[in-house]
N, CA, C and O atoms as a GROMACS GRO file, in nm:
protein
  344
    1MET      N    1  -0.564  -0.303   1.570
    1MET     CA    2  -0.438  -0.368   1.540
    1MET      C    3  -0.336  -0.322   1.642
    1MET      O    4  -0.332  -0.204   1.678
    2ASP      N    5  -0.256  -0.412   1.688
    2ASP     CA    6  -0.159  -0.374   1.789
    2ASP      C    7  -0.053  -0.286   1.727
    2ASP      O    8  -0.018  -0.299   1.610
    3GLU      N    9   0.000  -0.194   1.812
    3GLU     CA   10   0.090  -0.086   1.761
    3GLU      C   11   0.215  -0.139   1.694
    3GLU      O   12   0.262  -0.083   1.595
    4ILE      N   13   0.271  -0.250   1.751
    4ILE     CA   14   0.399  -0.300   1.694
    4ILE      C   15   0.370  -0.360   1.554
    4ILE      O   16   0.449  -0.340   1.462
    5LEU      N   17   0.259  -0.432   1.538
    5LEU     CA   18   0.222  -0.488   1.405
    5LEU      C   19   0.196  -0.370   1.304
    5LEU      O   20   0.240  -0.374   1.189
    6TRP      N   21   0.124  -0.269   1.353
    6TRP     CA   22   0.096  -0.156   1.267
    6TRP      C   23   0.225  -0.087   1.218
    6TRP      O   24   0.241  -0.056   1.100
    7LEU      N   25   0.316  -0.066   1.311
    7LEU     CA   26   0.446  -0.003   1.274
    7LEU      C   27   0.527  -0.089   1.182
    7LEU      O   28   0.595  -0.039   1.092
    8THR      N   29   0.520  -0.223   1.205
    8THR     CA   30   0.593  -0.316   1.117
    8THR      C   31   0.537  -0.311   0.977
    8THR      O   32   0.613  -0.310   0.881
    9LYS      N   33   0.408  -0.306   0.963
    9LYS     CA   34   0.347  -0.296   0.828
    9LYS      C   35   0.379  -0.163   0.765
    9LYS      O   36   0.400  -0.157   0.644
   10LEU      N   37   0.383  -0.056   0.840
   10LEU     CA   38   0.419   0.075   0.790
   10LEU      C   39   0.562   0.072   0.736
   10LEU      O   40   0.587   0.122   0.627
   11VAL      N   41   0.655   0.014   0.809
   11VAL     CA   42   0.796   0.002   0.765
   11VAL      C   43   0.800  -0.083   0.642
   11VAL      O   44   0.872  -0.050   0.548
   12ASP      N   45   0.726  -0.191   0.638
   12ASP     CA   46   0.723  -0.284   0.525
   12ASP      C   47   0.686  -0.211   0.396
   12ASP      O   48   0.758  -0.222   0.297
   13VAL      N   49   0.575  -0.135   0.396
   13VAL     CA   50   0.536  -0.070   0.274
   13VAL      C   51   0.620   0.056   0.241
   13VAL      O   52   0.622   0.102   0.126
   14LEU      N   53   0.685   0.110   0.340
   14LEU     CA   54   0.772   0.224   0.314
   14LEU      C   55   0.898   0.181   0.236
   14LEU      O   56   0.971   0.266   0.184
   15ARG      N   57   0.922   0.052   0.226
   15ARG     CA   58   1.039   0.000   0.148
   15ARG      C   59   1.011   0.007  -0.002
   15ARG      O   60   1.102  -0.003  -0.084
   16ILE      N   61   0.882   0.023  -0.038
   16ILE     CA   62   0.841   0.021  -0.178
   16ILE      C   63   0.880   0.154  -0.241
   16ILE      O   64   0.856   0.260  -0.184
   17LYS      N   65   0.943   0.148  -0.360
   17LYS     CA   66   0.980   0.270  -0.432
   17LYS      C   67   0.859   0.362  -0.448
   17LYS      O   68   0.748   0.315  -0.476
   18TRP      N   69   0.880   0.491  -0.431
   18TRP     CA   70   0.779   0.597  -0.446
   18TRP      C   71   0.678   0.601  -0.334
   18TRP      O   72   0.579   0.673  -0.345
   19VAL      N   73   0.696   0.529  -0.229
   19VAL     CA   74   0.599   0.532  -0.117
   19VAL      C   75   0.662   0.620  -0.007
   19VAL      O   76   0.768   0.589   0.048
   20GLY      N   77   0.594   0.729   0.022
   20GLY     CA   78   0.636   0.817   0.130
   20GLY      C   79   0.545   0.793   0.252
   20GLY      O   80   0.458   0.705   0.248
   21PRO      N   81   0.564   0.871   0.360
   21PRO     CA   82   0.488   0.849   0.481
   21PRO      C   83   0.334   0.859   0.466
   21PRO      O   84   0.261   0.781   0.528
   22LYS      N   85   0.286   0.953   0.386
   22LYS     CA   86   0.140   0.968   0.376
   22LYS      C   87   0.079   0.855   0.296
   22LYS      O   88  -0.025   0.801   0.334
   23LEU      N   89   0.145   0.817   0.183
   23LEU     CA   90   0.093   0.703   0.106
   23LEU      C   91   0.107   0.573   0.188
   23LEU      O   92   0.018   0.488   0.182
   24ALA      N   93   0.215   0.556   0.264
   24ALA     CA   94   0.228   0.436   0.346
   24ALA      C   95   0.116   0.424   0.448
   24ALA      O   96   0.064   0.316   0.474
   25ARG      N   97   0.080   0.539   0.504
   25ARG     CA   98  -0.034   0.537   0.606
   25ARG      C   99  -0.159   0.497   0.532
   25ARG      O  100  -0.237   0.418   0.586
   26LEU      N  101  -0.184   0.546   0.410
   26LEU     CA  102  -0.304   0.508   0.335
   26LEU      C  103  -0.302   0.355   0.313
   26LEU      O  104  -0.400   0.286   0.339
   27ILE      N  105  -0.188   0.306   0.264
   27ILE     CA  106  -0.177   0.161   0.233
   27ILE      C  107  -0.210   0.074   0.357
   27ILE      O  108  -0.287  -0.022   0.350
   28VAL      N  109  -0.148   0.111   0.470
   28VAL     CA  110  -0.166   0.032   0.592
   28VAL      C  111  -0.309   0.037   0.641
   28VAL      O  112  -0.352  -0.051   0.716
   29ASP      N  113  -0.383   0.139   0.598
   29ASP     CA  114  -0.527   0.152   0.638
   29ASP      C  115  -0.617   0.072   0.548
   29ASP      O  116  -0.738   0.083   0.561
   30THR      N  117  -0.563  -0.010   0.457
   30THR     CA  118  -0.640  -0.095   0.371
   30THR      C  119  -0.609  -0.247   0.403
   30THR      O  120  -0.524  -0.280   0.485
   31GLU      N  121  -0.684  -0.333   0.332
   31GLU     CA  122  -0.654  -0.477   0.350
   31GLU      C  123  -0.524  -0.516   0.274
   31GLU      O  124  -0.477  -0.629   0.289
   32TYR      N  125  -0.468  -0.426   0.195
   32TYR     CA  126  -0.345  -0.449   0.120
   32TYR      C  127  -0.231  -0.384   0.198
   32TYR      O  128  -0.158  -0.302   0.145
   33ASP      N  129  -0.217  -0.424   0.326
   33ASP     CA  130  -0.129  -0.354   0.416
   33ASP      C  131   0.014  -0.411   0.429
   33ASP      O  132   0.086  -0.378   0.523
   34THR      N  133   0.054  -0.495   0.334
   34THR     CA  134   0.192  -0.545   0.328
   34THR      C  135   0.235  -0.553   0.184
   34THR      O  136   0.152  -0.552   0.093
   35VAL      N  137   0.368  -0.562   0.164
   35VAL     CA  138   0.422  -0.572   0.030
   35VAL      C  139   0.361  -0.694  -0.042
   35VAL      O  140   0.321  -0.685  -0.158
   36LYS      N  141   0.353  -0.805   0.029
   36LYS     CA  142   0.304  -0.929  -0.030
   36LYS      C  143   0.156  -0.912  -0.079
   36LYS      O  144   0.119  -0.949  -0.190
   37LYS      N  145   0.077  -0.853   0.011
   37LYS     CA  146  -0.070  -0.837  -0.022
   37LYS      C  147  -0.083  -0.743  -0.142
   37LYS      O  148  -0.166  -0.767  -0.229
   38LEU      N  149  -0.004  -0.639  -0.148
   38LEU     CA  150  -0.004  -0.547  -0.266
   38LEU      C  151   0.037  -0.617  -0.389
   38LEU      O  152  -0.028  -0.603  -0.493
   39ALA      N  153   0.143  -0.691  -0.383
   39ALA     CA  154   0.195  -0.765  -0.501
   39ALA      C  155   0.094  -0.866  -0.554
   39ALA      O  156   0.087  -0.889  -0.675
   40ASP      N  157   0.017  -0.926  -0.465
   40ASP     CA  158  -0.082  -1.026  -0.502
   40ASP      C  159  -0.219  -0.965  -0.541
   40ASP      O  160  -0.305  -1.034  -0.597
   41GLY      N  161  -0.238  -0.836  -0.511
   41GLY     CA  162  -0.364  -0.769  -0.538
   41GLY      C  163  -0.389  -0.736  -0.679
   41GLY      O  164  -0.293  -0.715  -0.754
   42THR      N  165  -0.510  -0.730  -0.721
   42THR     CA  166  -0.543  -0.682  -0.853
   42THR      C  167  -0.551  -0.530  -0.851
   42THR      O  168  -0.604  -0.473  -0.756
   43PRO      N  169  -0.499  -0.464  -0.953
   43PRO     CA  170  -0.495  -0.318  -0.956
   43PRO      C  171  -0.628  -0.253  -0.926
   43PRO      O  172  -0.633  -0.155  -0.852
   44LEU      N  173  -0.737  -0.304  -0.982
   44LEU     CA  174  -0.869  -0.245  -0.962
   44LEU      C  175  -0.912  -0.256  -0.815
   44LEU      O  176  -0.965  -0.160  -0.760
   45GLU      N  177  -0.889  -0.373  -0.751
   45GLU     CA  178  -0.926  -0.392  -0.611
   45GLU      C  179  -0.840  -0.303  -0.521
   45GLU      O  180  -0.889  -0.246  -0.424
   46VAL      N  181  -0.712  -0.293  -0.554
   46VAL     CA  182  -0.621  -0.208  -0.471
   46VAL      C  183  -0.666  -0.061  -0.480
   46VAL      O  184  -0.674   0.008  -0.379
   47LEU      N  185  -0.695  -0.016  -0.603
   47LEU     CA  186  -0.738   0.123  -0.623
   47LEU      C  187  -0.871   0.147  -0.544
   47LEU      O  188  -0.886   0.251  -0.480
   48LYS      N  189  -0.964   0.052  -0.549
   48LYS     CA  190  -1.088   0.065  -0.479
   48LYS      C  191  -1.063   0.076  -0.330
   48LYS      O  192  -1.124   0.158  -0.263
   49ALA      N  193  -0.974  -0.007  -0.278
   49ALA     CA  194  -0.936  -0.001  -0.133
   49ALA      C  195  -0.874   0.133  -0.097
   49ALA      O  196  -0.909   0.192   0.005
   50PHE      N  197  -0.783   0.182  -0.180
   50PHE     CA  198  -0.721   0.308  -0.158
   50PHE      C  199  -0.821   0.422  -0.156
   50PHE      O  200  -0.813   0.510  -0.070
   51ASN      N  201  -0.915   0.421  -0.250
   51ASN     CA  202  -1.016   0.527  -0.255
   51ASN      C  203  -1.109   0.524  -0.131
   51ASN      O  204  -1.150   0.629  -0.082
   52GLU      N  205  -1.139   0.411  -0.086
   52GLU     CA  206  -1.223   0.396   0.036
   52GLU      C  207  -1.142   0.447   0.158
   52GLU      O  208  -1.198   0.517   0.243
   53ALA      N  209  -1.016   0.415   0.167
   53ALA     CA  210  -0.932   0.462   0.279
   53ALA      C  211  -0.921   0.615   0.272
   53ALA      O  212  -0.927   0.684   0.374
   54LYS      N  213  -0.906   0.666   0.154
   54LYS     CA  214  -0.894   0.815   0.139
   54LYS      C  215  -1.018   0.887   0.193
   54LYS      O  216  -1.009   0.996   0.249
   55GLN      N  217  -1.132   0.824   0.176
   55GLN     CA  218  -1.255   0.886   0.227
   55GLN      C  219  -1.265   0.885   0.376
   55GLN      O  220  -1.318   0.978   0.437
   56THR      N  221  -1.211   0.774   0.436
   56THR     CA  222  -1.219   0.758   0.577
   56THR      C  223  -1.112   0.829   0.657
   56THR      O  224  -1.140   0.897   0.756
   57HIS      N  225  -0.988   0.811   0.612
   57HIS     CA  226  -0.876   0.854   0.697
   57HIS      C  227  -0.808   0.985   0.654
   57HIS      O  228  -0.740   1.048   0.736
   58LYS      N  229  -0.824   1.025   0.534
   58LYS     CA  230  -0.773   1.152   0.483
   58LYS      C  231  -0.621   1.168   0.496
   58LYS      O  232  -0.569   1.279   0.489
   59ALA      N  233  -0.550   1.054   0.515
   59ALA     CA  234  -0.404   1.062   0.529
   59ALA      C  235  -0.336   1.103   0.398
   59ALA      O  236  -0.239   1.179   0.400
   60TYR      N  237  -0.387   1.053   0.285
   60TYR     CA  238  -0.325   1.081   0.154
   60TYR      C  239  -0.436   1.118   0.062
   60TYR      O  240  -0.535   1.045   0.049
   61GLN      N  241  -0.419   1.233  -0.003
   61GLN     CA  242  -0.522   1.282  -0.092
   61GLN      C  243  -0.472   1.299  -0.238
   61GLN      O  244  -0.536   1.367  -0.319
   62GLY      N  245  -0.357   1.237  -0.270
   62GLY     CA  246  -0.305   1.243  -0.406
   62GLY      C  247  -0.396   1.172  -0.502
   62GLY      O  248  -0.471   1.082  -0.464
   63LEU      N  249  -0.390   1.211  -0.626
   63LEU     CA  250  -0.472   1.150  -0.732
   63LEU      C  251  -0.409   1.019  -0.774
   63LEU      O  252  -0.290   1.015  -0.806
   64LEU      N  253  -0.486   0.912  -0.774
   64LEU     CA  254  -0.437   0.780  -0.820
   64LEU      C  255  -0.536   0.726  -0.920
   64LEU      O  256  -0.656   0.723  -0.893
   65GLY      N  257  -0.488   0.682  -1.035
   65GLY     CA  258  -0.574   0.622  -1.136
   65GLY      C  259  -0.536   0.475  -1.155
   65GLY      O  260  -0.434   0.428  -1.106
   66ILE      N  261  -0.620   0.408  -1.228
   66ILE     CA  262  -0.600   0.262  -1.251
   66ILE      C  263  -0.467   0.238  -1.322
   66ILE      O  264  -0.396   0.144  -1.287
   67ASN      N  265  -0.433   0.320  -1.420
   67ASN     CA  266  -0.304   0.298  -1.488
   67ASN      C  267  -0.187   0.320  -1.394
   67ASN      O  268  -0.089   0.246  -1.404
   68ASP      N  269  -0.192   0.417  -1.304
   68ASP     CA  270  -0.087   0.438  -1.204
   68ASP      C  271  -0.071   0.318  -1.116
   68ASP      O  272   0.041   0.270  -1.096
   69ILE      N  273  -0.178   0.268  -1.064
   69ILE     CA  274  -0.177   0.149  -0.972
   69ILE      C  275  -0.126   0.024  -1.049
   69ILE      O  276  -0.042  -0.051  -0.999
   70GLU      N  277  -0.178   0.005  -1.169
   70GLU     CA  278  -0.140  -0.114  -1.246
   70GLU      C  279   0.008  -0.116  -1.272
   70GLU      O  280   0.074  -0.216  -1.244
   71SER      N  281   0.064  -0.006  -1.324
   71SER     CA  282   0.208  -0.005  -1.352
   71SER      C  283   0.291  -0.009  -1.226
   71SER      O  284   0.397  -0.072  -1.223
   72TRP      N  285   0.246   0.057  -1.122
   72TRP     CA  286   0.317   0.058  -0.993
   72TRP      C  287   0.327  -0.085  -0.935
   72TRP      O  288   0.433  -0.127  -0.889
   73ILE      N  289   0.214  -0.158  -0.938
   73ILE     CA  290   0.216  -0.294  -0.884
   73ILE      C  291   0.304  -0.386  -0.968
   73ILE      O  292   0.385  -0.461  -0.914
   74HIS      N  293   0.288  -0.381  -1.102
   74HIS     CA  294   0.355  -0.471  -1.190
   74HIS      C  295   0.501  -0.439  -1.211
   74HIS      O  296   0.580  -0.529  -1.240
   75GLU      N  297   0.542  -0.312  -1.197
   75GLU     CA  298   0.680  -0.272  -1.222
   75GLU      C  299   0.758  -0.244  -1.097
   75GLU      O  300   0.881  -0.247  -1.102
   76VAL      N  301   0.695  -0.216  -0.983
   76VAL     CA  302   0.764  -0.171  -0.866
   76VAL      C  303   0.739  -0.264  -0.748
   76VAL      O  304   0.832  -0.320  -0.690
   77VAL      N  305   0.609  -0.279  -0.713
   77VAL     CA  306   0.579  -0.357  -0.588
   77VAL      C  307   0.632  -0.499  -0.598
   77VAL      O  308   0.694  -0.548  -0.504
   78VAL      N  309   0.608  -0.568  -0.711
   78VAL     CA  310   0.646  -0.708  -0.722
   78VAL      C  311   0.799  -0.726  -0.716
   78VAL      O  312   0.848  -0.837  -0.696
   79LYS      N  313   0.873  -0.617  -0.736
   79LYS     CA  314   1.022  -0.624  -0.731
   79LYS      C  315   1.074  -0.594  -0.591
   79LYS      O  316   1.194  -0.605  -0.567
   80THR      N  317   0.986  -0.557  -0.497
   80THR     CA  318   1.025  -0.529  -0.362
   80THR      C  319   1.048  -0.656  -0.287
   80THR      O  320   0.955  -0.735  -0.275
   81PRO      N  321   1.163  -0.680  -0.235
   81PRO     CA  322   1.187  -0.809  -0.162
   81PRO      C  323   1.094  -0.828  -0.041
   81PRO      O  324   1.063  -0.736   0.035
   82LEU      N  325   1.051  -0.954  -0.031
   82LEU     CA  326   0.968  -0.991   0.085
   82LEU      C  327   1.058  -1.028   0.201
   82LEU      O  328   1.106  -1.142   0.209
   83VAL      N  329   1.083  -0.933   0.290
   83VAL     CA  330   1.180  -0.960   0.399
   83VAL      C  331   1.113  -0.975   0.536
   83VAL      O  332   1.176  -1.021   0.631
   84ILE      N  333   0.988  -0.936   0.546
   84ILE     CA  334   0.917  -0.941   0.674
   84ILE      C  335   0.818  -1.056   0.668
   84ILE      O  336   0.739  -1.067   0.574
   85VAL      N  337   0.823  -1.140   0.768
   85VAL     CA  338   0.732  -1.257   0.780
   85VAL      C  339   0.630  -1.228   0.889
   85VAL      O  340   0.666  -1.197   1.002
   86TYR      N  341   0.503  -1.239   0.853
   86TYR     CA  342   0.398  -1.206   0.950
   86TYR      C  343   0.341  -1.332   1.013
   86TYR      O  344   0.252  -1.325   1.097
   0.00000   0.00000   0.00000
């Protein structure tokens, strides 16, 4: 992925409440690498992608469960404005 696009996606997901630099890096290393993709994703598939990225990249090692991801997507991610067009 080109560096500018990667940085744009990093900034995009950093706008989500409760996302810090390490979690943002984890998110961008998955197929759910934008606010829109996260908002449209199913919690189980997002969690699966996060767990796979944690194995590969080791950027974020926090514990994430299905209930965490489900409430985060439905209560936080979907409320994040879509301001970046890809």
